[in-house]
C-alpha positions in Angstrom: -9.9 -23.1 4.3 -6.4 -23.2 6.1 -3.7 -23.9 3.5 0.0 -24.6 3.7 2.7 -23.3 1.5 2.4 -24.7 -1.9 -1.2 -25.9 -1.5 -3.8 -25.2 -4.1 -7.4 -24.6 -3.2 -10.7 -24.8 -5.3 -13.8 -23.1 -4.1 -17.4 -23.3 -5.5 -19.6 -20.1 -4.8 -23.2 -20.6 -5.5 -25.3 -17.5 -6.0 -29.0 -17.1 -6.7 -30.0 -16.4 -10.2 -30.6 -12.8 -11.1 -31.6 -11.4 -14.5 -32.5 -13.5 -17.3 -30.2 -16.0 -19.0 -27.1 -14.5 -20.5 -27.9 -11.1 -19.0 -24.9 -9.0 -18.5 -24.5 -7.8 -14.9 -22.3 -4.9 -14.0 -20.5 -4.0 -10.9 -18.8 -5.9 -8.2 -20.4 -9.3 -8.0 -18.2 -11.5 -6.1 -15.6 -10.5 -3.5 -13.1 -13.1 -2.2 -10.7 -12.4 0.7 -7.7 -14.2 1.4 -5.8 -13.8 4.8 -2.4 -14.9 5.4 -0.8 -15.5 8.9 0.6 -12.0 9.0 -2.7 -10.4 8.2 -2.4 -9.9 4.5 -5.4 -10.0 2.2 -6.3 -10.2 -1.5 -9.6 -8.9 -2.7 -10.7 -10.3 -6.0 -13.9 -9.2 -7.7 -15.8 -10.4 -10.8 -17.0 -7.5 -12.8 -19.2 -7.4 -15.8 -19.8 -11.0 -16.0 -22.5 -13.1 -17.3 -24.6 -14.5 -14.6 -27.8 -16.5 -15.8 -29.0 -19.8 -16.1 -26.3 -22.5 -15.8 -23.4 -20.0 -16.1 -20.0 -20.5 -14.5 -17.2 -18.1 -13.9 -13.7 -19.2 -13.0 -10.9 -17.1 -11.7 -7.3 -17.9 -10.5 -6.2 -15.8 -7.7 -2.5 -14.8 -7.3 -1.3 -14.5 -3.8 2.2 -13.2 -4.8 1.2 -9.5 -4.2 -1.4 -9.2 -1.5 -2.7 -6.0 0.1 -2.3 -5.8 3.8 -5.2 -5.5 6.2 -4.9 -2.5 8.7 -2.8 -2.6 11.7 -3.7 -1.2 15.1 -1.7 -1.1 18.2 -3.0 -2.1 21.4 -4.2 0.4 24.0 -1.3 2.4 25.5 -1.1 0.6 28.8 -1.3 -2.7 27.2 1.4 -1.7 24.7 3.5 -0.3 27.5 3.0 -3.6 29.6 4.1 -5.7 26.5 7.4 -3.5 26.2 8.1 -4.0 30.0 7.4 -7.6 30.0 9.3 -8.7 26.8 12.3 -6.3 26.5 14.9 -4.8 28.9 13.6 -1.4 29.4 17.0 0.1 30.4 18.5 -0.9 27.1 15.9 1.0 24.9 17.1 4.4 24.1 15.0 4.6 20.7 11.7 3.4 19.5 11.1 3.3 15.8 7.9 2.7 14.2 8.2 0.9 10.6 5.4 0.1 8.0 5.4 -1.7 4.9 7.9 -4.2 6.4 7.5 -7.9 5.4 11.0 -8.9 6.5 10.8 -8.5 10.3 9.4 -10.8 12.9 10.0 -11.2 16.8 7.8 -10.5 19.7 4.1 -10.0 18.6 2.6 -6.7 19.7 -0.7 -7.8 18.3 -3.5 -5.7 17.3 -6.9 -5.7 19.1 -8.5 -7.3 16.1 -7.6 -9.6 13.3 -5.6 -7.2 11.2 -2.0 -7.4 10.2 0.4 -8.4 12.9 2.7 -6.0 14.7 6.1 -7.1 15.9 8.6 -5.7 18.2 12.3 -6.6 18.1 15.6 -5.0 19.3 18.2 -3.8 16.9 21.0 -2.6 19.2 19.4 -0.1 21.6 16.4 0.5 19.2 13.1 -1.2 19.7 11.7 -1.4 16.2 8.0 -1.8 16.0 7.1 -3.1 12.6 4.2 -4.2 10.5 3.7 -5.3 6.9 0.6 -2.9 6.7 1.1 0.5 5.0 -0.3 2.3 8.1 0.0 1.7 11.8 -3.0 3.2 13.7 -2.5 4.2 17.3 -5.4 2.9 19.6 -8.1 5.3 20.7 -6.5 5.2 24.1 -2.7 6.0 24.2 -2.8 6.4 28.1 0.7 5.5 29.5 2.0 4.4 26.2 5.7 5.3 26.8 5.4 5.8 30.6 8.4 4.7 32.6 10.8 4.1 29.6 13.4 6.0 31.4 16.3 5.4 29.1 14.2 6.6 26.1 15.9 9.4 24.1 14.2 9.2 20.7 11.0 8.2 19.2 10.9 8.0 15.4 7.1 7.7 14.5 7.8 7.8 10.8 5.4 9.1 8.2 2.8 6.3 8.6 1.9 6.4 12.3 -1.8 7.4 12.3 -3.2 9.0 15.3 -6.6 10.0 13.8 -8.7 7.5 16.1 -6.9 8.7 19.3 -9.2 10.1 21.9 -6.9 10.2 24.9 -3.2 10.8 25.3 -3.2 11.0 29.1 0.3 10.3 30.6 1.3 9.2 27.0 5.1 10.2 27.6 5.1 10.3 31.4 8.3 9.7 33.0 10.2 8.9 29.8 13.6 10.0 29.1 12.8 12.0 25.9 15.5 14.6 25.4 14.4 17.1 22.8 11.8 17.8 20.1 13.9 16.6 17.2 13.8 13.2 18.9 10.0 13.6 19.5 8.7 14.7 16.2 4.7 15.2 16.4 4.7 16.7 12.9 2.1 13.9 11.7 0.1 13.8 14.8 -3.5 14.1 14.2 -5.2 15.3 17.5 -8.5 16.4 16.2 -10.4 13.8 18.2 -8.2 14.0 21.3 -10.0 15.2 24.6 -7.6 14.3 27.2 -3.9 15.6 27.4 -3.6 15.3 31.0 -0.1 14.3 32.3 1.1 14.2 28.5 4.7 15.2 29.3 4.6 14.6 33.1 8.1 14.2 34.5 9.9 14.4 31.2 12.6 16.4 33.1 15.0 16.2 30.1 12.7 17.8 27.7 14.2 21.1 26.5 17.7 20.1 27.4 20.4 22.0 25.4 18.1 24.9 25.0 15.8 23.1 22.7 12.3 24.6 22.4 9.3 22.3 22.1 7.2 23.7 18.9 4.0 21.9 18.2 3.1 21.7 14.6 0.0 23.3 13.2 -1.7 19.7 13.1 -1.5 19.7 16.9 -5.2 20.7 17.2 -6.7 21.0 20.6 -10.2 22.2 19.8 -11.9 19.2 21.6 -9.4 18.8 24.6 -11.0 19.3 28.0 -8.1 18.2 30.3 -4.6 19.8 30.2 -3.9 19.4 34.0 -0.2 18.4 34.8 0.5 18.5 31.0 4.0 19.7 31.5 4.3 19.0 35.1 8.1 18.6 36.1 9.5 19.5 32.6 12.3 21.1 34.7 14.7 21.6 31.8 12.2 23.5 29.6 12.8 27.1 29.0 10.1 28.0 26.3 7.1 26.8 24.7 5.7 27.7 21.2 2.1 26.8 20.6 0.4 27.0 17.1 -2.5 29.2 16.4 -4.9 26.3 16.7 -3.9 25.5 20.4 -7.6 26.1 21.4 -8.3 26.0 25.1 -12.0 27.0 24.6 -13.3 23.6 26.0 -10.5 23.0 28.6 -11.9 22.9 32.1 -8.7 22.2 34.0 -5.1 23.4 33.7 -4.3 22.5 37.2 -0.5 22.3 37.6 -0.1 22.5 33.9 3.3 24.1 34.0 4.2 23.3 37.6 
């Protein structure tokens, strides 16, 4: 049932009888989900209730404090297109990902399923990508996600940008204007499932400017990566790279022009 603000609703849920009359049944018996327009939800369960002949259980659900549904970004190229189509790319010098935010609205950068909404709005030269959910999941494909954002100098992924489902980071930062590692903090990146890092930093000619050294965190696992071709192609300002011990190339079958 669709409700407007201030509406009350009453639902009757009929269950088959189980057990004998008056028998106490334990465990999660009934689950009711409430979903708001922004993708919030509330689970309510009836536990350890008497469900027998002619029994009735009533429960009032408060919607003042709802738990959010998950939020998942669109695929990298779709996310990129939404940015290019809805914002002036030359104005964007920073992108900031914000979770647990119930205050923002703006352009919908909606998820691929009916989860919490994801919004984009400009704050000065910062594109704020926000969601009421506690975590923002990157799509399994991050291909071309920030490609062509040539004015971009900084990306703040925050602590709740989750990449555990990502399998491809191909050209994720290709031809972006990112300047140094402090503005591209990959500390919380989980790359356990990534198989493709081809062209990852392709054409990021400002990476390393000011003698900055790109240092990958220990979480940057490359155990399953098969492609690293053109990974740092045309990173012309870069003077050094420091890889963690788990920068594993055992399954990589191409490094063509990796450092060209």
